[in-house]
C-alpha positions as CSV (number, residue, x, y, z in Angstrom):
1,X,165.7,-152.6,144.3
2,X,163.9,-149.6,145.0
3,X,160.2,-148.7,143.3
4,X,160.5,-146.6,139.8
5,X,157.9,-145.6,137.3
6,X,157.8,-144.3,134.2
7,X,155.6,-143.2,131.5
8,X,155.2,-145.7,128.5
9,X,153.7,-146.4,125.3
10,X,151.5,-144.2,123.4
11,X,151.8,-141.3,125.8
12,X,155.9,-141.4,125.1
13,X,155.2,-142.2,121.3
14,X,152.5,-139.2,120.6
15,X,155.0,-136.7,122.7
16,X,157.7,-137.4,120.4
17,X,155.5,-136.6,117.6
18,X,153.7,-133.7,118.8
19,X,150.5,-135.1,118.7
20,X,148.3,-134.5,121.8
21,X,148.7,-136.9,124.7
22,X,145.4,-138.3,125.5
23,X,146.0,-140.7,128.3
24,X,148.9,-141.9,130.4
25,X,150.0,-145.7,130.9
26,X,152.6,-146.2,133.5
27,X,155.0,-148.9,134.7
28,X,156.2,-149.5,138.1
29,X,159.6,-151.6,138.0
30,X,160.7,-153.4,141.7
31,X,157.6,-152.9,143.6
32,X,155.0,-155.9,145.1
33,X,151.5,-155.5,145.2
34,X,151.6,-155.0,148.8
35,X,153.7,-151.9,148.3
36,X,151.7,-150.4,145.8
37,X,148.6,-150.8,148.0
38,X,150.8,-149.5,151.1
39,X,151.7,-146.4,148.8
40,X,148.0,-145.6,148.9
41,X,147.4,-147.2,145.4
42,X,143.9,-148.9,144.6
43,X,144.3,-152.6,142.7
44,X,141.9,-152.7,139.9
45,X,143.6,-155.5,137.9
46,X,141.7,-159.3,137.6
47,X,144.6,-160.5,135.0
48,X,147.6,-158.6,136.2
49,X,148.6,-156.0,138.9
50,X,147.2,-152.6,138.0
51,X,146.7,-149.9,140.5
52,X,144.9,-146.4,140.5
53,X,147.3,-143.6,141.4
54,X,145.5,-142.0,144.9
55,X,145.3,-138.8,142.9
56,X,145.6,-138.6,139.7
57,X,143.7,-141.9,138.9
58,X,145.9,-142.8,136.3
59,X,147.0,-146.8,135.7
60,X,150.2,-148.1,137.2
61,X,151.1,-151.6,136.1
62,X,154.0,-153.6,137.7
63,X,156.8,-154.7,135.3
64,X,155.8,-158.0,133.7
65,X,156.2,-160.6,131.2
66,X,153.7,-162.8,129.4
67,X,154.0,-166.1,127.5
68,X,151.9,-168.2,125.1
69,X,149.6,-170.3,126.4
70,X,146.8,-170.9,124.1
71,X,145.4,-169.6,120.5
72,X,143.8,-166.0,120.1
73,X,144.8,-163.0,122.4
74,X,143.2,-164.5,125.6
75,X,145.5,-167.1,125.6
76,X,148.4,-165.6,127.9
77,X,149.8,-165.8,131.1
78,X,151.5,-163.6,132.9
79,X,154.0,-162.8,135.6
80,X,154.7,-159.9,137.7
81,X,157.7,-159.5,140.4
82,X,159.9,-157.0,141.4
83,X,162.7,-158.4,139.6
84,X,160.9,-158.0,136.2
85,X,163.0,-155.3,134.5
86,X,161.5,-152.5,132.6
87,X,163.4,-154.1,129.6
88,X,161.8,-157.0,130.1
89,X,158.5,-155.5,129.8
90,X,158.5,-153.3,127.0
91,X,159.8,-156.3,124.8
92,X,156.2,-157.7,124.9
93,X,154.9,-154.6,123.3
94,X,153.7,-154.4,120.0
95,X,155.7,-151.9,117.9
96,X,159.0,-150.3,118.9
97,X,157.3,-146.6,119.0
98,X,155.2,-148.2,121.4
99,X,157.7,-149.3,123.3
100,X,159.8,-146.5,124.7
101,X,159.3,-145.1,128.4
102,X,160.2,-141.8,129.9
103,X,161.5,-141.8,133.5
104,X,160.8,-139.1,136.5
105,X,164.3,-137.7,135.3
106,X,162.8,-137.1,131.7
107,X,165.3,-139.7,130.4
108,X,163.6,-141.7,127.5
109,X,164.5,-145.3,127.5
110,X,164.8,-146.6,124.2
111,X,166.0,-150.2,124.2
112,X,164.7,-151.3,120.9
113,X,165.0,-148.3,118.4
114,X,161.4,-146.9,118.3
115,X,162.8,-143.2,118.2
116,X,164.5,-144.3,114.9
117,X,161.6,-145.9,113.6
118,X,159.3,-142.8,114.3
119,X,161.8,-140.8,112.7
120,X,161.7,-143.4,109.5
121,X,157.7,-143.6,109.9
122,X,158.0,-147.3,110.1
123,X,155.7,-149.8,112.1
124,X,158.5,-152.3,113.0
125,X,157.5,-155.1,115.8
126,X,159.5,-155.2,118.7
127,X,160.0,-159.0,118.7
128,X,159.0,-162.3,117.1
129,X,156.5,-162.4,120.1
130,X,154.2,-160.2,118.0
131,X,152.7,-162.9,116.4
132,X,151.4,-164.9,119.5
133,X,148.4,-162.0,119.6
134,X,146.6,-161.6,116.4
135,X,144.6,-158.0,117.8
136,X,148.0,-156.7,116.8
137,X,147.5,-156.8,113.3
138,X,144.4,-155.0,113.9
139,X,146.3,-152.4,116.2
140,X,148.8,-151.8,113.3
141,X,146.1,-151.2,110.6
142,X,144.2,-148.8,112.9
143,X,147.6,-147.0,113.6
144,X,148.1,-146.9,109.9
145,X,144.8,-144.7,109.7
146,X,145.7,-142.4,112.8
147,X,149.4,-142.1,111.4
148,X,148.7,-142.1,107.4
149,X,152.4,-141.3,106.6
150,X,153.8,-144.5,108.1
151,X,154.4,-147.9,106.3
152,X,154.6,-150.9,107.6
153,X,158.3,-152.4,107.8
154,X,158.9,-155.0,105.4
155,X,159.7,-157.5,107.9
156,X,156.7,-156.8,109.8
157,X,154.1,-157.5,107.4
158,X,155.7,-160.5,106.4
159,X,155.2,-161.6,110.1
160,X,151.7,-160.4,110.0
161,X,150.8,-162.6,106.2
162,X,152.6,-165.7,108.3
163,X,150.2,-164.8,111.2
164,X,146.8,-165.0,108.7
165,X,148.6,-167.8,107.1
166,X,148.7,-170.0,110.4
167,X,145.0,-169.4,110.9
168,X,145.5,-166.7,114.3
169,X,143.7,-164.0,112.6
170,X,140.6,-166.4,112.6
171,X,140.9,-167.0,116.4
172,X,139.7,-163.1,117.0
173,X,136.2,-162.2,118.5
174,X,134.2,-160.5,116.9
175,X,133.8,-157.8,119.3
176,X,137.1,-157.1,119.1
177,X,137.3,-157.0,115.6
178,X,134.2,-154.5,115.6
179,X,136.0,-152.5,118.5
180,X,139.3,-152.0,116.2
181,X,137.2,-151.5,113.1
182,X,135.3,-148.7,114.4
183,X,138.3,-147.0,116.3
184,X,140.0,-147.1,112.8
185,X,137.2,-145.4,110.9
186,X,137.0,-142.4,113.5
187,X,140.7,-141.8,112.6
188,X,142.0,-139.2,110.1
189,X,142.0,-141.7,107.0
190,X,140.2,-145.0,107.5
191,X,141.8,-145.7,104.1
192,X,144.6,-146.9,105.4
193,X,143.6,-149.2,107.7
194,X,142.2,-151.5,105.2
195,X,145.2,-151.0,103.0
196,X,147.0,-152.4,105.7
197,X,144.4,-155.3,106.2
198,X,144.3,-156.1,102.4
199,X,148.3,-155.9,102.2
200,X,148.9,-158.8,105.0
201,X,145.8,-160.8,103.7
202,X,143.7,-160.5,106.9
203,X,140.9,-158.4,105.4
204,X,140.0,-161.5,103.3
205,X,139.5,-163.3,106.5
206,X,137.9,-160.8,108.5
207,X,135.9,-158.9,106.1
208,X,135.3,-161.2,103.0
209,X,132.8,-158.9,101.6
210,X,134.4,-156.1,101.8
211,X,137.7,-157.6,100.3
212,X,135.4,-158.8,97.3
213,X,135.2,-155.0,95.9
214,X,139.0,-154.7,94.7
215,X,139.5,-155.8,90.4
216,X,135.3,-155.3,90.7
217,X,134.9,-152.3,87.5
218,X,132.4,-149.5,87.9
219,X,131.3,-147.0,84.8
220,X,133.9,-144.9,83.9
221,X,131.8,-142.1,82.9
222,X,130.6,-141.9,86.9
223,X,133.6,-143.3,88.1
224,X,137.1,-142.2,87.4
225,X,138.6,-144.5,89.7
226,X,136.6,-147.4,88.0
227,X,137.9,-149.9,90.9
228,X,135.0,-150.6,93.2
229,X,137.6,-151.0,96.2
230,X,139.4,-148.0,95.1
231,X,136.0,-146.0,95.1
232,X,135.1,-147.0,98.8
233,X,138.6,-146.1,99.8
234,X,138.1,-142.5,98.5
235,X,134.3,-142.4,100.1
236,X,135.6,-143.3,103.4
237,X,138.1,-141.0,103.8
238,X,136.0,-138.3,102.8
239,X,133.3,-139.1,105.3
240,X,136.9,-138.9,107.9
241,X,137.6,-135.2,106.2
242,X,134.0,-133.9,107.2
243,X,134.2,-135.2,110.6
244,X,131.2,-137.5,110.1
245,X,130.3,-139.9,113.2
246,X,131.2,-143.3,112.8
247,X,127.6,-144.2,111.7
248,X,128.1,-142.2,108.7
249,X,131.5,-143.6,108.4
250,X,130.4,-147.1,108.5
251,X,127.5,-146.2,106.2
252,X,130.0,-145.2,103.4
253,X,132.3,-148.3,104.4
254,X,129.7,-150.8,103.4
255,X,127.2,-148.8,100.5
256,X,128.8,-150.5,97.5
257,X,128.8,-154.1,99.0
258,X,127.0,-155.9,96.6
259,X,128.9,-154.9,94.1
260,X,131.3,-157.6,95.0
261,X,128.7,-160.4,94.3
262,X,127.5,-158.8,91.0
263,X,128.1,-161.7,88.0
264,X,131.1,-160.4,85.7
265,X,128.7,-160.7,82.8
266,X,126.9,-157.5,84.6
267,X,130.0,-155.6,84.7
268,X,130.6,-152.7,84.6
269,X,127.0,-152.0,85.7
270,X,125.8,-153.8,88.7
271,X,122.1,-153.3,88.1
272,X,120.6,-154.8,91.5
273,X,123.3,-154.1,93.5
274,X,121.7,-152.1,95.9
275,X,119.5,-155.1,97.4
276,X,122.2,-157.6,97.3
277,X,124.2,-155.3,99.3
278,X,121.0,-155.4,102.2
279,X,121.5,-158.8,102.4
280,X,125.2,-158.6,102.5
281,X,125.6,-156.1,105.4
282,X,122.9,-158.1,107.2
283,X,125.2,-160.6,107.4
284,X,128.3,-158.5,108.5
285,X,126.8,-156.8,111.4
286,X,125.7,-160.1,112.9
287,X,128.7,-161.8,112.7
288,X,130.5,-158.7,114.2
289,X,128.3,-157.6,116.8
290,X,127.8,-154.4,114.9
291,X,125.6,-151.8,117.1
292,X,122.1,-151.6,115.8
293,X,121.9,-147.9,114.8
294,X,125.6,-148.3,112.6
295,X,123.4,-151.4,110.9
296,X,120.3,-149.6,110.0
297,X,122.0,-146.6,108.8
298,X,124.2,-148.8,106.8
299,X,121.5,-150.7,105.3
300,X,119.4,-148.0,104.3
301,X,122.3,-146.2,102.8
302,X,123.3,-149.2,100.8
303,X,119.5,-149.5,99.5
304,X,118.9,-145.9,98.7
305,X,121.8,-144.2,97.7
306,X,121.0,-144.8,94.0
307,X,117.7,-143.2,94.6
308,X,119.2,-140.3,96.6
309,X,121.8,-140.1,93.5
310,X,118.7,-139.0,91.3
311,X,116.4,-137.0,93.7
312,X,116.2,-134.0,91.8
313,X,114.5,-135.8,89.3
314,X,111.9,-138.0,91.4
315,X,108.3,-136.9,91.6
316,X,106.7,-136.2,94.8
317,X,105.2,-139.1,95.2
318,X,108.4,-141.0,95.1
319,X,110.2,-138.8,97.4
320,X,107.6,-139.4,99.7
321,X,107.8,-143.2,99.7
322,X,111.3,-142.5,100.2
323,X,110.8,-140.6,103.3
324,X,108.6,-142.9,104.7
325,X,110.1,-146.7,103.5
326,X,113.1,-144.9,105.9
327,X,110.7,-144.0,108.6
328,X,112.2,-140.3,108.3
329,X,109.1,-138.7,109.8
330,X,110.2,-140.5,112.9
331,X,113.7,-140.6,112.7
332,X,114.7,-137.4,110.7
333,X,118.2,-137.3,112.3
334,X,119.1,-140.8,110.8
335,X,117.5,-139.6,107.5
336,X,120.0,-136.8,107.5
337,X,122.8,-139.0,108.2
338,X,122.1,-141.1,105.1
339,X,121.9,-138.3,103.0
340,X,125.6,-137.6,104.1
341,X,126.6,-140.8,103.6
342,X,125.0,-140.8,100.0
343,X,127.1,-137.2,99.4
344,X,130.0,-138.8,100.8
345,X,129.7,-141.8,97.9
346,X,129.3,-138.9,95.0
347,X,132.7,-137.1,96.2
348,X,134.4,-140.4,96.6
349,X,135.4,-140.4,92.8
350,X,138.7,-139.8,90.7
351,X,140.9,-139.0,93.5
352,X,141.2,-136.3,96.3
353,X,141.8,-133.6,93.3
354,X,139.3,-134.8,90.7
355,X,136.7,-132.2,89.8
356,X,133.6,-134.6,90.7
357,X,135.0,-134.1,94.7
358,X,133.9,-130.6,94.2
359,X,130.7,-130.6,92.4
360,X,127.5,-129.0,94.0
361,X,125.4,-131.8,95.9
362,X,122.0,-130.0,96.0
363,X,120.4,-133.4,96.6
364,X,120.7,-133.3,100.2
365,X,119.2,-130.1,100.9
366,X,116.4,-130.9,98.4
367,X,115.2,-134.1,100.5
368,X,115.8,-132.2,103.6
369,X,113.4,-129.4,102.1
370,X,111.1,-132.7,101.4
371,X,111.4,-134.0,104.5
372,X,110.5,-130.9,106.6
373,X,107.4,-130.5,104.0
374,X,106.1,-134.0,104.7
375,X,106.8,-133.8,108.6
376,X,104.4,-130.7,108.8
377,X,101.6,-132.4,107.7
378,X,99.4,-132.9,110.6
379,X,98.2,-136.8,110.2
380,X,96.2,-136.6,113.4
381,X,94.0,-133.9,111.6
382,X,93.2,-136.1,108.8
383,X,92.6,-139.0,111.0
384,X,89.9,-137.0,112.8
385,X,88.5,-136.2,109.9
386,X,88.3,-139.9,108.6
387,X,87.4,-141.5,111.7
388,X,84.5,-143.0,110.5
389,X,86.4,-144.5,107.2
390,X,89.7,-145.4,108.9
391,X,90.9,-147.6,106.1
392,X,91.3,-144.5,104.0
393,X,93.6,-142.4,106.8
394,X,97.0,-144.0,105.5
395,X,96.3,-143.0,101.9
396,X,95.0,-139.5,102.5
397,X,98.1,-138.6,104.8
398,X,100.7,-140.1,102.4
399,X,98.7,-137.9,99.7
400,X,98.9,-134.7,102.2
401,X,102.3,-135.3,102.6
402,X,102.9,-135.6,98.5
403,X,101.0,-132.4,98.2
404,X,103.1,-130.7,100.8
405,X,106.3,-131.7,99.1
406,X,105.4,-130.5,95.6
407,X,104.6,-126.8,97.2
408,X,108.0,-127.0,99.1
409,X,109.9,-128.4,96.1
410,X,107.7,-126.5,93.9
411,X,107.6,-129.2,91.4
412,X,105.4,-130.3,88.4
413,X,104.4,-133.6,87.4
414,X,107.1,-135.1,85.5
415,X,108.0,-138.8,84.3
416,X,110.5,-141.0,86.8
417,X,114.2,-141.2,85.2
418,X,116.0,-144.3,84.6
419,X,118.0,-145.9,87.5
420,X,121.2,-144.6,87.1
421,X,124.4,-146.8,86.4
């Protein structure tokens, strides 16, 4: 059997959808590892034979079959040999739309109905082997965020539910959960990822703190959408529309986590949910091994988004305390990102056409102006003047920042407003 090469998977799918093709994966049928090396390819695969093309450096994998040997997504054994057919290789893939191949002759090989499901905008599993790898649930959810017009086929969703009930999702390692969650947050409509995970029951196992937000009411005067989970979905989609970085999108995702554990007798006001959210975010980030920059911004946003929303009514002293508490003087970029996340919170109301989505949001520029003024204070000079009274330096520097912020904001003394509900 002569060696044949095919482009497979996402590259074929995206080309048929008219989307940019990022990476091209190749499958080689009818070849041995030695024949690949003799042709100039360089071996890089550890678990199964994968090679880099000598010129393009694209990956070429030998056609293979796989067998489930243990729970989780690590529990597989692979078999690659010249007699493994293209169809046998494609049947082990997750979705029909990812199980197509493009030959050197330009002909698309589609043994499992991928083009049909592309036209129907359906995510459908190729075979029952789908159930052997719980990562595939996360991948479908991520694909839904990237291709929000697609829906999960009923039989595929039923299979995903069965996987959740049988505990396959519980075998996922935290690093892989975070990897797929982060990638999904960076897609076009992250809310679709969460909707797919909720629909099959996986969200309650992976992120129970987030799943708890659905069914929790909020004050209708501030939240026409009422449901806290629905609000959070609007917030993360707005963050995606604005092209915000992962840190901001994760902060948007986590900002109201404390409302999920507010006692029902406190509904819908949720007094103190900011502090409760800080603790929950810490637990989530520890469990999923979330990067520090994402964790820190999410905690700050959860703690301060109420204060940011009423920033125009805060006294200069309180504004400076907010800046200092958030380490904004040393990390102004992170402070600015927190304000972006808070703005997403303000605009994620009602639905995509609700007037609240388009209202002015002066709080962000207001606090950035205050930050610039506070950073303009020469703390070193103040410390020099008070060298013999070092205990007075922190308060003197703080007060100088307060005066600078008053001038920058043209602010007169006024009472603090009540905390928003």
